[in-house]
C-alpha positions in Angstrom: -12.3 -13.4 -4.7 -9.4 -14.6 -6.8 -6.7 -16.5 -5.0 -3.1 -17.0 -5.9 -2.9 -20.5 -7.3 0.0 -22.6 -6.5 0.4 -26.5 -6.5 -2.8 -28.1 -5.4 -3.1 -31.6 -3.8 -3.0 -34.8 -5.9 -5.8 -37.1 -6.6 -5.8 -40.2 -4.4 -6.3 -43.7 -5.9 -9.8 -44.7 -4.6 -12.5 -47.3 -5.4 -14.8 -46.1 -8.2 -17.7 -45.5 -5.8 -15.6 -43.3 -3.5 -15.9 -39.5 -3.8 -13.0 -37.8 -5.5 -10.4 -36.7 -2.9 -7.3 -34.5 -3.4 -4.6 -34.5 -0.7 -1.0 -33.6 -0.1 -1.1 -29.8 -0.7 0.6 -27.2 1.6 -0.9 -23.8 2.1 -0.3 -20.6 4.1 -3.3 -18.5 5.1 -2.6 -14.9 6.0 -5.2 -13.5 8.4 -5.9 -9.8 8.9 -8.5 -8.1 11.1 -11.1 -7.4 8.5 -13.0 -4.6 6.9 -16.4 -3.7 5.5 -17.0 -4.7 1.9 -18.0 -1.1 1.0 -17.8 2.2 2.7 -21.6 2.3 3.1 -23.6 2.2 6.4 -25.2 -1.1 5.7 -21.8 -2.8 5.1 -20.3 -1.1 8.0 -23.1 -2.3 10.2 -22.6 -5.9 9.2 -18.9 -5.6 9.9 -19.4 -4.0 13.3 -22.0 -6.5 14.3 -19.6 -9.4 13.8 -16.6 -7.6 15.3 -18.4 -6.3 18.4 -20.2 -9.6 19.0 -16.9 -11.4 19.6 -16.6 -12.2 23.2 -12.8 -11.7 23.1 -13.2 -8.2 21.8 -16.0 -7.2 24.1 -16.3 -9.6 27.0 -19.1 -7.9 28.9 -22.0 -10.2 30.0 -24.2 -10.7 26.9 -27.4 -9.8 28.9 -26.0 -6.3 29.3 -23.9 -5.9 26.1 -26.3 -7.2 23.4 -29.0 -4.6 24.1 -26.4 -1.8 24.0 -24.9 -3.2 20.8 -28.2 -3.8 18.9 -30.2 -1.0 20.5 -27.7 1.8 20.4 -24.3 1.2 18.7 -25.5 -0.5 15.5 -28.2 2.1 15.1 -25.9 5.1 15.5 -22.3 4.2 14.7 -22.4 2.7 11.2 -23.3 6.0 9.4 -20.6 7.9 11.3 -18.0 5.2 10.7 -19.0 4.8 7.0 -18.0 8.5 6.5 -14.6 7.8 8.0 -14.1 4.9 5.7 -15.2 7.0 2.7 -12.4 9.5 3.5 -9.7 6.8 3.2 -11.2 4.3 0.7 -8.9 3.0 -2.0 -10.7 4.2 -5.1 -8.4 2.6 -7.7 -9.1 -1.0 -6.5 -12.5 -0.4 -5.0 -11.3 -2.0 -1.7 -10.5 -0.7 1.7 -6.7 0.0 2.1 -6.5 -2.9 4.6 -8.0 -5.3 2.0 -5.9 -3.9 -0.8 -2.5 -4.3 1.1 -3.4 -7.7 2.6 -4.0 -9.0 -1.0 -0.6 -7.4 -2.0 1.1 -9.2 0.9 -0.5 -12.5 -0.2 0.7 -12.1 -3.7 4.3 -11.0 -2.6 4.6 -14.0 -0.3 3.3 -16.4 -2.9 5.9 -15.2 -5.3 8.7 -15.7 -2.7 7.6 -19.2 -1.6 7.2 -20.6 -5.1 5.2 -23.5 -6.5 5.3 -25.8 -3.5 3.0 -23.7 -1.4 -0.4 -22.0 -2.0 -0.8 -18.7 -0.3 -4.2 -17.3 0.4 -5.7 -14.7 2.8 -8.8 -14.3 5.0 -10.2 -11.7 7.4 -11.2 -12.5 10.9 -14.3 -10.4 10.5 -16.0 -9.8 7.1 -14.9 -11.3 3.8 -13.3 -13.5 2.8 -13.9 -15.4 6.0 -11.5 -17.9 7.7 -14.0 -20.9 7.3 -14.6 -20.0 3.6 -10.8 -19.9 2.7 -9.9 -23.0 4.7 -12.7 -24.8 3.0 -11.5 -23.6 -0.4 -8.0 -24.7 0.3 -9.1 -28.2 1.5 -11.3 -28.6 -1.7 -8.1 -28.2 -3.7 -6.3 -30.8 -1.7 -4.4 -28.8 0.9 -4.3 -31.0 4.0 -1.5 -29.0 5.8 -2.4 -25.4 6.4 -0.3 -22.9 8.3 -2.2 -19.9 9.7 -0.1 -16.7 9.8 -2.0 -14.0 11.8 -0.8 -10.5 10.6 -0.5 -9.3 14.3 3.1 -8.8 15.3 2.1 -8.5 19.0 0.0 -11.2 20.6 -3.4 -10.3 22.2 -6.3 -12.5 23.1 -8.4 -9.9 21.2 -6.4 -10.5 17.9 -4.3 -13.6 17.6 -6.4 -15.4 20.2 -9.7 -14.9 18.3 -8.1 -16.0 15.0 -7.3 -19.3 16.8 -10.9 -19.5 18.0 -12.3 -19.1 14.5 -10.0 -21.6 13.1 -11.0 -24.1 15.7 -14.7 -23.3 15.0 -14.1 -23.9 11.3 -12.7 -27.3 12.1 -15.3 -28.4 14.6 -17.8 -30.1 12.2 -15.4 -31.4 9.6 -15.1 -35.2 9.4 -11.6 -34.8 7.9 -9.6 -32.0 9.4 -6.4 -30.8 7.9 -3.2 -30.4 9.9 -3.2 -26.9 11.2 -0.3 -24.8 12.5 -0.7 -21.2 13.8 2.4 -19.0 13.6 3.4 -17.3 16.9 3.7 -13.6 17.3 6.7 -11.9 15.8 7.0 -8.7 17.8 10.7 -9.2 18.4 11.8 -11.1 15.2 14.9 -9.4 13.8 13.5 -9.4 10.3 10.4 -7.5 11.5 12.5 -5.0 13.3 14.6 -4.7 10.1 11.4 -3.9 8.1 10.3 -1.3 10.7 13.9 0.3 10.7 13.8 0.4 6.9 10.4 2.1 6.9 11.4 4.7 9.6 14.6 5.6 7.7 12.7 6.0 4.5 9.6 7.9 5.7 10.5 9.9 8.9 11.3 13.4 7.7 14.7 14.8 8.6 13.2 17.7 10.5 11.1 15.6 12.8 11.5 16.6 16.4 9.6 13.6 18.0 8.2 10.2 16.8 5.3 8.7 18.7 5.1 4.9 18.5 1.4 4.2 18.5 -0.1 0.8 19.2 -3.7 -0.2 19.3 -4.9 -0.2 22.9 -6.7 -2.8 24.9 -8.6 -2.5 28.3 -6.3 -2.3 31.3 -8.0 -5.3 32.9 -7.0 -7.5 30.0 -3.4 -6.8 30.8 -4.1 -7.4 34.5 -5.6 -10.8 33.5 -2.3 -11.9 31.8 -2.6 -10.8 28.2 1.0 -10.3 27.1 0.1 -7.6 24.5 1.5 -4.6 26.5 4.8 -6.4 27.1 5.1 -7.2 23.4 4.5 -3.6 22.4 7.1 -2.4 24.9 9.7 -4.8 23.5 9.0 -3.9 19.8 9.3 -0.2 20.8 12.6 -0.8 22.7 14.1 -2.8 19.9 13.1 -0.2 17.3 14.5 2.6 19.4 17.8 0.7 19.7 18.1 0.3 15.9 17.3 4.0 15.3 19.4 5.4 18.1 16.3 7.0 19.7 15.5 7.4 23.4 12.1 7.3 25.1 11.8 11.1 25.2 12.3 11.3 21.4 10.1 8.2 20.7 7.5 7.7 23.4 5.0 4.8 23.3 1.2 5.4 23.2 -2.0 3.5 22.7 -4.8 4.5 20.4 -8.4 3.6 19.4 -10.0 3.6 22.9 -13.6 2.3 22.9 -16.0 2.4 25.8 -15.9 3.9 29.3 -13.4 1.6 31.1 -9.7 2.3 31.6 -7.4 1.3 28.8 -3.7 1.0 28.5 -2.0 4.4 28.9 -0.6 6.8 27.9 -3.0 7.5 25.0 -1.5 8.5 21.7 -3.8 11.5 21.7 -2.5 12.7 25.0 1.1 12.4 23.7 0.2 14.3 20.6 -1.1 17.2 22.7 1.8 17.0 25.0 4.2 17.3 22.0 2.5 20.5 21.0 2.6 21.8 24.7 6.4 21.1 24.7 6.9 23.3 21.6 7.3 20.5 19.1 6.5 21.7 15.7 7.3 18.7 13.5 5.9 15.5 14.8 5.7 12.0 13.3 3.4 9.1 14.4 4.3 5.5 13.5 2.0 2.5 14.1 4.2 -0.6 14.4 1.3 -2.9 15.5 -0.5 -2.4 12.1 1.1 -4.1 9.2 -1.5 -2.7 6.7 -2.7 0.8 6.4 -6.3 1.0 7.6 -8.9 3.3 9.2 -6.9 3.5 12.4 -3.7 4.7 10.6 -5.1 6.7 7.7 -8.1 8.3 9.4 -7.5 8.2 13.1 -3.8 9.2 12.9 -3.5 10.8 9.4 -6.6 13.0 9.7 -7.9 13.1 13.2 -4.6 13.3 15.2 -3.1 15.6 12.6 -5.9 18.1 13.2 -5.6 17.6 17.0 -1.8 18.5 16.8 -2.5 21.6 14.8 -5.3 22.8 17.0 -2.9 22.4 20.0 -0.3 24.6 18.4 1.9 22.2 16.3 2.7 22.7 12.7 2.9 19.4 11.0 2.1 15.7 12.0 3.5 13.2 9.5 1.8 9.8 9.6 4.3 7.0 8.8 3.0 4.4 6.4 2.5 0.9 7.6 4.8 -1.9 6.3 2.2 -2.8 3.7 3.9 -4.6 0.8 7.4 -3.2 1.4 10.1 -5.7 0.2 11.6 -5.7 3.7 8.2 -6.8 5.2 7.7 -9.5 2.5 11.1 -10.8 3.4 10.0 -11.0 7.0 6.8 -12.9 6.0 8.9 -15.3 4.0 11.2 -16.0 6.8 8.4 -16.5 9.2 6.5 -18.8 6.8 9.4 -21.0 5.9 10.3 -21.5 9.6 6.8 -22.4 10.6 6.5 -24.7 7.5 9.5 -26.7 8.6 9.0 -30.4 7.8 6.2 -29.6 5.4 8.4 -28.0 2.6 12.1 -28.3 1.9 14.4 -25.6 3.2 15.0 -22.8 0.7 18.6 -23.8 -0.2 17.5 -27.5 -0.7 14.6 -26.4 -2.9 16.8 -24.1 -4.9 19.4 -26.8 -5.5 16.7 -29.2 -6.6 15.4 -26.8 -9.2 18.8 -26.4 -10.8 
């Protein structure tokens, strides 16, 4: 994996017998959820094994969950899921859409931050891994690393598990870099700016309703104090205010339910069916929680829910693209990064003046 190279650390003056050490570099590590390396069953199986083994994602007792995971799910689901990935794979780059757009986000942010900061990316599950990329950054002398999870809304199942993996990567290191983890950005004005720009560009004029679809989590996670539901509600409210929409025109739903227990409601699928029952012919579905197009947006919404809508009597469902590498979203990432790098790099106006 090629990384965007910026200024690395400088060699320290050490005794001749001491190993060479670089230090002083500053880096930003973007972290997304992850993806199989290829749309083939074996690769999908490796990805699902890591993803579904995470106790934050599935917190059932291991004595019950692991036999189900290894005995049933990993023997049946990979071939089915591989076909779904094949339907949306980015042929031009040979990558999944999520990997493709995460790399474009890395490149765009690196260009905006300039030579004082190295920008790289990792996946929580799959490749490139968080420990691998942190290790590579440290080897080049970056002893100050800011982790920027690409999850606008916080959940223990997303941002929380990124923090876990970073801590695990640091656990055995004799020399640990200074680590910062950026907070969620569900209500950041620049993020809402990017969503508004996307909606105005991509929602067709004839649209009669827009469903704001967020990834779901089990209801009991919310009951235990996970703030994800509240963050989703606030993002939806702020976006509606910007667009002049009400809740009837732009209801909020949750997608991607997995397993038998109760998840957050209403489900996006139920809202799609209700739209058809209400006589809506032109429907759009946006997914503000996903910053990169992926299997949940391109296949679950763009193929699966589109078919569901037509079968229920609707005419056209328009999936709204994720923010991907839109300039408005890159501006949001730059603003977040510069703020969280405070004290590690000069403010933008100071750096610009010094370069003149």
